[in-house]
Structure formats: structure tokens, C-alpha cells
C-alpha positions in Angstrom: -14.1 18.6 53.6 -13.8 22.4 53.8 -11.0 22.1 56.3 -9.0 19.6 54.2 -9.3 21.5 50.9 -6.7 24.2 51.8 -4.2 21.5 52.8 -5.0 19.3 49.8 -4.5 22.0 47.1 -0.8 22.8 47.9 0.0 19.1 48.0 -1.6 18.5 44.6 0.2 21.5 43.2 3.5 20.1 44.5 2.9 16.7 43.0 1.9 18.2 39.7 5.0 20.4 39.6 7.3 17.5 40.3 5.6 15.4 37.6 5.8 18.3 35.1 9.5 18.9 36.0 10.3 15.2 35.4 8.5 15.2 32.1 10.3 18.4 30.9 13.8 17.3 32.1 16.2 17.4 29.1 17.0 14.1 27.6 20.7 14.6 28.0 20.5 14.8 31.8 18.3 11.7 32.0 20.8 9.9 29.7 23.7 10.8 32.0 21.9 9.7 35.1 21.0 6.3 33.5 24.5 5.6 32.2 26.1 6.8 35.4 24.1 4.4 37.6 24.8 1.4 35.3 28.4 2.1 34.2 30.0 0.5 37.3 32.3 3.4 37.9 33.6 3.7 41.4 30.9 5.0 43.7 28.4 5.3 40.8 25.7 3.4 42.8 26.4 5.5 45.9 26.3 8.7 43.9 22.9 7.9 42.3 21.0 9.1 45.4 21.8 11.5 48.2 21.0 10.6 51.8 17.7 12.6 51.5 16.6 10.3 48.7 16.9 12.9 45.9 19.0 12.1 42.8 22.2 13.9 42.5 23.4 15.3 39.2 26.1 13.2 37.4 28.4 16.2 37.3 28.5 19.9 38.4 29.7 20.8 34.9 27.8 20.3 31.7 29.3 17.9 29.2 31.3 19.5 26.4 29.5 19.7 23.0 30.0 16.5 20.9 31.4 18.6 18.0 34.5 19.5 20.1 35.1 15.8 21.0 34.8 14.8 17.3 37.2 17.5 16.2 39.7 16.5 18.9 39.5 12.8 18.0 39.8 13.3 14.3 43.0 15.4 14.7 46.0 13.5 13.3 47.7 13.4 16.7 44.5 12.4 18.5 44.3 15.9 19.7 47.6 15.6 21.6 50.4 18.0 21.5 54.1 17.1 21.6 54.0 16.8 25.3 50.8 14.8 25.6 48.6 17.9 26.2 45.5 18.7 24.3 46.1 21.3 21.6 44.2 24.5 22.0 41.7 25.4 19.3 42.7 28.2 17.0 39.6 30.3 17.9 37.7 30.7 21.1 34.6 32.7 22.1 34.0 34.1 25.6 30.4 34.8 26.3 29.7 36.8 29.4 27.6 34.8 31.8 25.1 37.6 32.4 23.7 40.2 30.1 24.6 43.9 30.0 21.9 46.3 31.3 22.3 49.9 30.0 19.9 52.5 31.3 18.7 55.1 28.8 18.5 58.4 30.7 16.8 61.5 29.2 16.4 64.7 31.2 17.0 62.9 34.5 14.4 60.2 33.8 15.0 56.6 32.8 13.3 56.2 29.5 14.2 52.5 29.1 16.9 49.9 29.4 19.0 48.3 26.7 19.7 44.6 27.3 22.7 43.1 25.4 24.5 39.8 25.3 28.1 40.2 24.3 30.7 37.6 23.2 34.4 38.2 22.7 36.1 36.4 19.9 39.7 35.5 20.9 42.4 32.9 20.4 41.6 29.5 21.9 44.8 29.7 24.0 43.7 33.0 25.5 40.2 31.7 26.6 41.1 30.6 30.2 43.0 33.9 30.8 40.1 35.9 29.4 37.7 34.2 31.9 40.0 35.3 34.7 39.8 38.9 33.4 36.0 38.9 33.0 35.3 41.7 35.5 37.9 44.1 33.9 36.5 43.4 30.5 32.9 43.8 31.7 33.7 47.2 33.2 35.4 48.5 30.0 32.5 47.3 27.8 29.8 48.6 30.1 31.6 52.0 30.3 31.6 52.2 26.5 27.9 51.1 26.3 27.0 53.9 28.8 28.8 56.5 26.7 27.1 55.2 23.6 23.7 55.4 25.3 24.3 58.9 26.7 25.3 60.2 23.2 22.0 58.9 21.7 23.4 55.8 20.1 20.4 53.7 21.1 17.8 56.2 19.9 15.7 55.5 16.8 16.6 52.5 14.7 19.5 51.2 16.9 19.5 47.8 15.1 20.6 49.2 11.7 24.1 48.2 10.5 25.0 51.8 10.2 24.5 52.1 14.0 25.8 48.7 15.1 29.1 48.7 13.1 30.6 51.8 15.0 29.4 50.3 18.3 31.1 47.0 17.6 34.3 48.8 16.7 34.2 51.0 19.9 33.5 47.9 22.0 36.4 46.1 20.4 38.8 49.0 21.1 37.6 49.2 24.7 38.2 45.5 25.2 41.6 45.6 23.6 42.6 48.6 25.8 41.6 46.8 29.0 43.5 43.6 28.4 46.7 42.4 26.7 45.0 39.3 25.4 43.9 39.1 21.7 40.5 40.4 21.0 39.5 39.7 17.4 36.0 41.0 17.6 33.1 41.8 20.0 30.0 40.1 18.9 26.5 41.4 19.8 24.4 38.2 20.2 21.3 39.7 21.6 20.0 43.3 21.8 16.7 44.6 23.0 15.2 47.8 24.4 12.8 47.6 27.3 10.6 50.6 28.0 11.1 52.2 31.4 
């Protein structure tokens, strides 16, 4: 029994982890898998399981939010432009896929790190082009965040509107200077300071 116990514990942990993962799976994914297997689309039965027996996801891309589908369907033209193309929304928001990490340096030592999630408000037609320019925009915004940190902008009560309004304005100017696309605003969605 003593020799079987070290082998049995990892197996039980694996089974428990798989069971917990299945119970915590979002309902949307489970619904897509169930409808994909029964919809009768070409290859749906073949796509339900991979050769190794694991279920494959229904799609590599998440489904668009239902609100967008409803808005497009309720449009007078069925969401179609004059040439049969879907009309671009008037506004769009580009959220950077990863957060911004800004070191807070004082006297050569890192006193902490600011962590920010930024989103750029733009025109809906400019959204695909903005995704293509993500790296240039990220560089310009991070450069401005580093300047803000080095001049003491994140010291003290950095969440007051008196401190955040100038930062938003400087970030918007930096984004506008780095691209010819429309940048209506830079939104600070999350901001936190982590001690170093």
C-alpha cells in the first residue's frame, strides 16, 4: 500500500482537476459544443472529437456579443450597405490585449510597478487598421507612461481626477501623434500600483 500511494495521489488529483474543469466550463462553450455536434453542418460529427479523443473547440474565435448581432439585424437595411457589405459601427474601442507595466524608479531602486489596462476609443471603420498599428501605439503610450512615472505622476493619490485627467490628455496626444487614425479618447480601464 505504501508503494501504491505515491502513484495513486497524482492520478486522483488529475481526475479531480478534470472533473472540476468540466464543472466550471462556461455555459456558452458547452452550448456551442452541443449545438455544433447536432446541427448537421458539414463535418460537425467529425469535428466533435479529435483523433486523440479530446473534444475540439467549435471555433478558434469567440462568438461576437449578442448585442452587436441584434443591432445589425435591427438596422433598416439589415445591416447591409449599398454594396452588400456590413456597415461599420460609428464607434469602436480597441483594448490592448495585454496590460501596461510601468516601473516606478526612485534613486536607482524600483519602488513598485504601475499596472494599467488601456483602451482607445476610435471610429468603427478605423478599428481593423488600429489593430494593425498596435505595436506603434503601445510604444507611444508606454513612452508617455514612463515619462509620467519619472516625473512623479504616480506618487501619492494617483487615482484622483486631478491626476488622471492630465494623464488621459497626454496619452491621447501621444496616440494621435503616433497614428493618422482617429483617436477620440484613451480610456484607463484598470489602474493599480504593486509594491516592489
